[in-house]
C-alpha positions as CSV (number, residue, x, y, z in Angstrom):
1,M,-155.5,38.9,-53.0
2,A,-156.8,38.2,-56.5
3,E,-158.8,35.2,-55.1
4,L,-161.1,37.7,-53.3
5,G,-162.6,38.8,-56.6
6,E,-164.7,41.9,-56.2
7,V,-164.0,42.3,-52.4
8,V,-162.0,45.4,-51.8
9,Y,-159.5,45.3,-48.9
10,T,-160.0,48.0,-46.3
11,P,-158.0,48.5,-43.2
12,N,-159.6,48.0,-39.8
13,M,-160.2,51.7,-39.5
14,V,-163.4,52.8,-41.1
15,V,-164.3,56.4,-41.4
16,K,-166.8,57.2,-38.6
17,D,-168.0,60.4,-37.3
18,R,-166.6,60.6,-33.7
19,T,-166.7,64.4,-33.5
20,Q,-169.0,64.5,-30.5
21,L,-167.2,61.7,-28.6
22,I,-163.8,63.4,-29.2
23,S,-165.3,66.8,-28.1
24,D,-166.7,65.2,-24.9
25,I,-163.4,63.5,-24.0
26,K,-161.4,66.6,-24.8
27,A,-163.6,68.7,-22.5
28,K,-163.0,66.2,-19.7
29,L,-159.2,66.2,-20.1
30,A,-159.0,70.0,-20.7
31,S,-160.6,70.6,-17.3
32,V,-157.6,69.1,-15.5
33,E,-155.1,71.6,-14.1
34,L,-151.6,70.6,-13.0
35,D,-151.9,72.4,-9.8
36,S,-155.2,70.9,-8.6
37,D,-156.5,68.7,-5.9
38,E,-157.2,65.8,-8.3
39,V,-153.5,65.9,-9.4
40,R,-152.3,66.2,-5.8
41,K,-154.1,62.9,-5.0
42,I,-151.7,61.2,-7.4
43,N,-148.6,63.3,-6.5
44,N,-148.9,65.6,-3.6
45,N,-146.4,68.1,-5.0
46,P,-147.0,68.5,-8.7
47,K,-144.6,71.4,-8.9
48,M,-141.8,69.0,-8.1
49,L,-142.6,67.0,-11.3
50,Y,-141.3,70.0,-13.4
51,M,-143.9,69.2,-16.0
52,E,-145.5,72.7,-16.4
53,E,-144.4,73.1,-20.0
54,S,-145.1,69.6,-21.0
55,F,-148.5,69.7,-19.4
56,K,-149.3,72.9,-21.3
57,E,-148.1,71.4,-24.5
58,V,-150.4,68.4,-24.0
59,K,-153.3,70.7,-23.3
60,D,-152.5,72.7,-26.4
61,N,-152.5,69.5,-28.5
62,L,-155.6,67.8,-27.1
63,D,-157.4,67.7,-30.4
64,A,-154.8,65.4,-31.9
65,L,-154.2,63.4,-28.8
66,V,-157.8,62.7,-28.1
67,K,-158.4,61.8,-31.7
68,A,-155.6,59.3,-31.4
69,L,-156.9,57.9,-28.1
70,V,-160.4,57.4,-29.7
71,E,-158.9,55.8,-32.8
72,N,-157.1,53.3,-30.5
73,E,-160.5,52.5,-28.8
74,D,-162.4,52.5,-32.0
75,H,-162.6,48.8,-32.6
76,Q,-164.5,48.5,-29.3
77,L,-166.9,51.3,-29.9
78,N,-168.5,50.6,-33.2
79,T,-172.0,52.2,-32.9
80,D,-172.6,51.1,-29.4
81,E,-173.8,54.1,-27.3
82,A,-173.2,52.2,-24.0
83,A,-169.6,51.6,-25.0
84,K,-169.2,55.3,-25.8
85,R,-170.7,56.3,-22.4
86,A,-168.5,53.8,-20.7
87,L,-165.4,55.3,-22.4
88,I,-166.4,58.9,-21.4
89,K,-167.0,57.7,-17.8
90,K,-163.6,56.0,-17.8
91,V,-162.0,59.2,-18.9
92,E,-163.9,61.3,-16.4
93,D,-162.9,59.0,-13.6
94,N,-159.2,59.0,-14.6
95,K,-158.7,62.3,-16.4
96,A,-155.9,63.5,-14.1
97,K,-154.0,60.2,-14.5
98,I,-154.4,60.3,-18.3
99,M,-153.2,63.9,-18.5
100,L,-150.2,63.2,-16.2
101,A,-149.2,60.2,-18.2
102,L,-149.5,62.1,-21.5
103,A,-147.4,64.9,-20.0
104,Y,-144.8,62.5,-18.7
105,L,-144.5,60.7,-22.1
106,N,-144.4,64.1,-23.8
107,Q,-141.6,65.2,-21.6
108,Y,-139.4,62.1,-21.4
109,Y,-140.1,60.4,-24.7
110,G,-140.5,63.4,-27.1
111,I,-137.4,62.2,-29.0
112,K,-137.4,62.7,-32.7
113,F,-135.4,60.7,-35.3
114,D,-135.8,61.9,-38.8
115,G,-139.4,62.8,-38.5
116,L,-140.3,59.8,-36.3
117,N,-141.3,60.7,-32.7
118,I,-140.7,58.0,-30.2
119,K,-143.4,59.5,-27.9
120,N,-146.1,58.8,-30.5
121,M,-145.0,55.2,-30.7
122,M,-144.7,54.8,-26.9
123,T,-148.1,56.4,-26.4
124,F,-150.3,55.2,-29.2
125,K,-148.5,52.1,-30.7
126,P,-147.4,50.1,-27.7
127,D,-148.5,47.0,-29.6
128,F,-145.6,47.7,-32.0
129,Y,-143.7,44.9,-30.1
130,G,-146.5,42.4,-30.8
131,K,-148.3,42.7,-27.5
132,N,-152.0,43.5,-27.2
133,V,-152.1,46.7,-25.2
134,N,-155.0,49.0,-24.3
135,V,-153.6,52.5,-24.6
136,L,-156.0,54.2,-22.2
137,D,-155.6,51.5,-19.6
138,R,-151.8,51.7,-19.9
139,L,-151.9,55.5,-19.4
140,I,-154.1,55.2,-16.4
141,S,-152.1,52.4,-14.9
142,F,-148.8,54.3,-15.5
143,A,-149.9,57.4,-13.6
144,S,-151.6,55.5,-10.8
145,N,-148.2,55.2,-9.2
146,G,-147.1,58.8,-8.5
147,N,-143.5,57.7,-8.3
148,N,-143.6,56.8,-12.0
149,L,-144.1,60.5,-12.8
150,K,-140.9,61.7,-11.1
151,G,-138.0,62.5,-13.4
152,D,-135.4,60.8,-11.2
153,Q,-137.5,57.6,-11.5
154,S,-137.7,57.5,-15.3
155,H,-135.5,54.4,-15.7
156,D,-137.4,52.5,-12.9
157,A,-140.7,53.8,-14.2
158,F,-140.0,52.2,-17.6
159,N,-139.0,49.0,-15.9
160,R,-142.1,49.0,-13.6
161,A,-144.8,50.2,-15.9
162,L,-143.8,50.4,-19.6
163,A,-141.4,47.5,-20.3
164,S,-144.1,44.8,-20.2
165,A,-145.6,46.2,-23.4
166,T,-142.3,46.0,-25.2
167,G,-141.4,42.4,-24.1
168,K,-138.1,43.8,-22.7
169,L,-137.5,43.7,-19.0
170,T,-135.4,46.9,-18.8
171,Y,-134.0,49.7,-20.9
172,T,-130.8,47.7,-21.3
173,N,-132.3,44.3,-21.9
174,S,-132.2,43.4,-25.6
């Protein structure tokens, strides 16, 4: 890097004040209740998902989760107010799906290995395997199929909706 002279390397993430955007998105997501009409449109019996604790944990951690979601979208936002409004609308239109997908990943991928949590990698770093993946679109797409949210479908849900980001066809494919 010496050939760059006085140019200082900075990662793609630049400190930006996203406080209002994070607050707006958090308010949209916090308004979702597990036992609600908007959730029943995705899965007509949300009690049978057995995600009450996981859903509550997601709601309790929305500050960190929304900050991570916004950071993943940051490269598209820059200072563009229209892009920010579009993001808020996308969240508003899909808030139940986003919350259900976050609760699902929290419940089934909250595995910790020596301080590393697989859930965080599955949720916010799906590009870990070299694929370009939009995190918000992935969450929305995952929860668009109510069958993906069922515990007895977790293996098939991975194959149907999550495997494509890893480059693996199945859990067992290496």
